[in-house]
N, C-alpha and C positions, 0 to 999 in steps of 0.2 A: 743597763746599756747606756754608754756614753754618747753624747752628741758629737757629730763630726761634720765639718764644712768641707765640701769638695770643690776644688778649683781646677778648671781645664783651661790651659793656656793655648790659644790659637795664634801662632806667631807669624801670620801672613798679613801683608798690607799691600794695597795697590800702589801707594806711595808713602814714604815715611814723612811724618810731620816734622817741621823744623825744630820744635822744642822737645820732642819725645826721646827719652832714653831707655824706654822699655825694649826688651829684646824682641825684635821682629825682622823679617826678611821680605824683600820686595819681589818675590817670585812665587807664583801660584802653582807651578807645575808639579811640586812635591806634595800638594795637598792630599791626593788619594793615599800615597804611602804614609803620610803623616797620620791620617785618620786610623789607618790599620795599626800604627804604632801606639796610638793613644789607647785603643782597645786592648792591645797587648799589655800595656802599663796597668790598666784598670784590672785586667784579669790577674796579673801578677800580684799587685798590691792588695787585691781583695782577699788573697790567701792569708795575709797577715792581719788585716784590719777589719774585714767585713763582719765577722761574727761578734766583735766586741762593740760595735758602734751602729748608731742609727744616723743616717745622713739627714741633717735638718736644712741644709742649703746646698744648692749647686750653682756655680758661677762660671760661665763661659766668658773669658776675657781675652784681651789681645794687646796688639794686633787688631785684626778685624774679623771677629767670629762669623759675621754674616756673609763672608766670602765663601763659606762652606755651603754646599747645597743642602736642601732639605733631607735628602737621602743620607748624606754624610753625618749631618747632625743627628738624625734618627738612629743611625748605627751606633754612635757614641752613647746616646741616651739609652738605647736598648741594652748595651753592655752594662751600663751603670745599674739599670733596673734588674738585670738578671743576676748580677754579682753582689749587690749590696742591699741592705735593708734601708728603705726610705721612709721618713716620717710622713704621716698622712697629710700634714699641713706644710709640706716642704715648700721653701722659697726657692724658685728656679729662675735664675737671671741670665740673660744674654746681653752683652754689650753690642750695640749696632751703630754703624755710621749712616747718617741719613741718606747718602747718595745711593746706598745699596738696598735700602728698605723703606722706601717712602710710598710704595703702592699698597693698595688694600690687600691684594693677593699675597704679597711678600709678608706682610704683618700677620695676616690670618694664618699663614703657613707656620709661622713661629708659635702662635698661640695653639694651633692644632698639635704641634709637637710636644706641648706640655710646659712651655715656658710660661710663667705667670708674672714675671717682672721684666721690664725693659730698662736698660741703662743706655741712654741715647747721647752720643758725643756731639752735642750742639756746639759748645764752646763760646759761640757768640752768634747773635742774629744780625750782625752788621757786616756786610761783605768786605769792607776794607780790613776789618779785624781778621776775617777768615783767610784773606789772601796773605796777610802778614804771617799768620800762623801756619800757612801751608796746607790748609784744609782743602779737600776736594769738593765739598758741597757749598752751596750758596744759601743765603738767608731764605730764599724762596723754597728750596728743597727741604731745609730744616723745618719750616713751618708746615709743609705738606706732610712731612713725616710725623710731626706732632699731632696734626689733625687726624690722620689715619690711625695712628697708634692708640689714640683715645677711644676709638670704636672697638678695640679688641682687648685692651689692657686697662685694669683699674689700679695698677701699681707701676708708675713710671718714674724713673730717675733721670735727671738731665745733668750733664756736665756743663759748667760755666767757668770760663777763665777771666780773671780780672787783672788789673795792673798791666794791661797790654800797652806797648809803646804808643803814645799819642791818645790814649783813652782818657777822657775827662770823667768826672763824677756824674755829670749829666748824661753822658753817653752810657755809662754803666747802669744808671737808673732806668734809662730807656730800654736797655737790653733786658733788665730784670722784669720790668713791667710787661714787655712783649711776651716773655717766657711765662709769666704768671697767668696770662690769659688762658693757658692750657692746663692750669691747675695741677702741675706735677706733684706727685706725693713726696718727692725727694729731690733735693738739689745738692750736688757736689760742686763747691766753688773753690777753685784753686788760683792762687796768684801765679802769674807767669814766672817760672824760674829758668835760670840759664844753666843747663847741665853740661858738664864738660864732654866734649866730643860730639855734641849735636851741631847741626847746621846753624842753629840760632847762636850758639857760642862763637862760631866762626864769624858770623855777621856782626856780632857785638865787638869782637876783637879787631875786626877790620874797619870799624866805625860806621858800618852801613845801618846798624840798628842801635838805638839808645834806649836802654831799659828804663822803666819807671823808677823813680827814687824811693827811698824808704818811707818818706812822708806821704807819698801818693799811695803806696801799698797800705800803709796804716790807715789812711783816710778811707780807702775803699773797703778794707776789711771791716772797720767799725761801721761803715754804712750798711754793708750786707748784714752784719750782726743785728743791728737795730731795726732795719727795714723788713727783713725776712721774719724776725720774731714778731713784729707788728702785724705781719700778714698771716700769722698763725703757724709759723714753722719753729720747731725746737732746734736750737743750735747744740747738737748732741756730740759733736766731734769737731775739732778745730776747722775742718774744711767741709763739714757736712751738716745739712739742714733737713728736717723731715717733719711732715705733719704727724700729729700724735698717732702712734700705732704703726708707723711706716719707717722706723729705723731700719737700716740695712742689716738684716740678720746675719748675712754672710760676712761682711766687713767687721761687724761687731765681734765676731769670733776671733778675728786677728787682734783687735784692740783689747779684748778682755782675756787674752791668754788662754783660749780654748783650743781644742784639738782641730787641726785642719790638715788636709791632704791635697797637695798640689801635683798636677800631672802636666808634663810637657817641658821643653827646654826653658831653663831659668826659673821654673816653678819651685816654690819652697813649701815645705811641710813642717808642722810643729806637732809632735806627738810624744807625750810622756817625757817632757823636758829634754827632748832631743830635737834638734833641727836637721832636716834632711833637705837635699835639693838635687835637681837634675842640672847638668851643665847648660850654660847659655850658648848652645851650639846645636843647631838643627841636625847636622851630619852626625855628631856624637850621639844625639838622642835617637835618631833613626837606627843607628847601629846597635844601641843598647837601651831599649825602651822599658826594660823590666825593672831591675833593682834601682834604687836611688844611686846617684853617682857619688855623692858625698854626704857626710854627716858630721855633726859636732854638737857638744852639749849646748843647750839653751842658756843664754846669759841673763842675769838679773837686769842688766842695763836695758835689754829689749823690753822687759816688762815695764820698766820705768818710762821709757820713751813712748811706748804705745798707750799706756794707761793715762798719762798726763795729757794726752791729746783729747781725751774724752771728758764729757760733763760729769760722768760718775767717778772719775779720778782713779787714784792708785790705792789699792788695798795694802797697807803696810804689813799685814799678816802674811802676804805672799812672799815677802823678802826675808833674807837672813837677818838676824838680830842687828849685826853691825851695820848693814846697809840701811835697814829700817831706821836706826838711830841717826845715821848721817842725814837721811832725807828729812827726818822730823826736825833736826836741829837747823837745817837749812831753811825749812819752812818757817820756823819760829823767828829766824833772823831776817826773813824777807816776806813779811805779811802782805805786802802789795802784790806779790806775784803768786804766792802759794798759801792756801788756807787748809787748816785741819779740822775735821769733824769726826770724832770717835777715832776709828783706826784708818781713816781715809785721808788722802791729801788731794786737793783739787787745785787746779790753776784758776786764778782770777782771769778776767778778760785781758788785763794787762800782762798777766803771766803767759797767756796764750801768744800774745804779741812778742813776748821776750823768750819764748820757749827754746829756740835754738841757742840762745846765749846761756840759758839756765842749765840745760842738760849736761854740758861738760863738767859742771861743778857737782852734779848729782851722780854721774856714772864714772 
């Protein structure tokens, strides 16, 4: 029986953050109909995939999954349990925003539902950063959420954004140290990127916001790499750090080219070298929540892109002979960026910094 990672997209937000380009809508009135549609999707897809697979991880992402009530989350989880085979040691994650889940009751509720891992959208513990990013919570609310979460969960991941306009290295270090007081098992650290069509992109174009320069991004990335490793975290993916034994099982399925099933508008699946997805359109999804909306063959370029982001690197044996030869030749010619060990290619730290520039030559 093959392992399967299951992703449930919850596309609802109270307010869209200025930097975010994930698919979401700022209306909650369709949540009840959406939960019914998700259950219909799960029932439909289980007919094809349930008998062949064991679900090793469940991930509720968004959007803001904790906008759903306990009853709504329970209904979706109940459908999963009734339709699929679940691993005994399943990793079950829900993303939460601090402003909606900082009370003991709210967090205990999530634990009682069966979630055993939290991914908390902290982003920063400095209020001026949070205002610039368009977050609804304050530093005080985030700290309250972390304190309460620790009482119910022994596997907590936190998001952190760096290279925020105006952020100094000292400010970033202060952010990290405040976060480390709560000993999160996992930290996802992303540099602030300016995605086309977002409010942040509009502010940058209008001159209201000035993004950090490349040297600042580099300096802060290197600081996080050295400092978090010194604090006992493994830098196992370009943007992810974990204490030993706490790598994200779910996200690792994406990076290691394993099978995953995505449910909801914009959700993607990778199953037996075919990529499937539902349209990034809530209306279209509600009208047709059963079969996938589109499919196409998986590309070798996707394997290269995701694998080189990880510390375990790219297995050349997964590639066609010609592609494998090209990657190997490139690595031999650029030893400062890529290293070979047996049949695997790894990025050096400098290679991670240069990855966006390297990839066009590899794919």
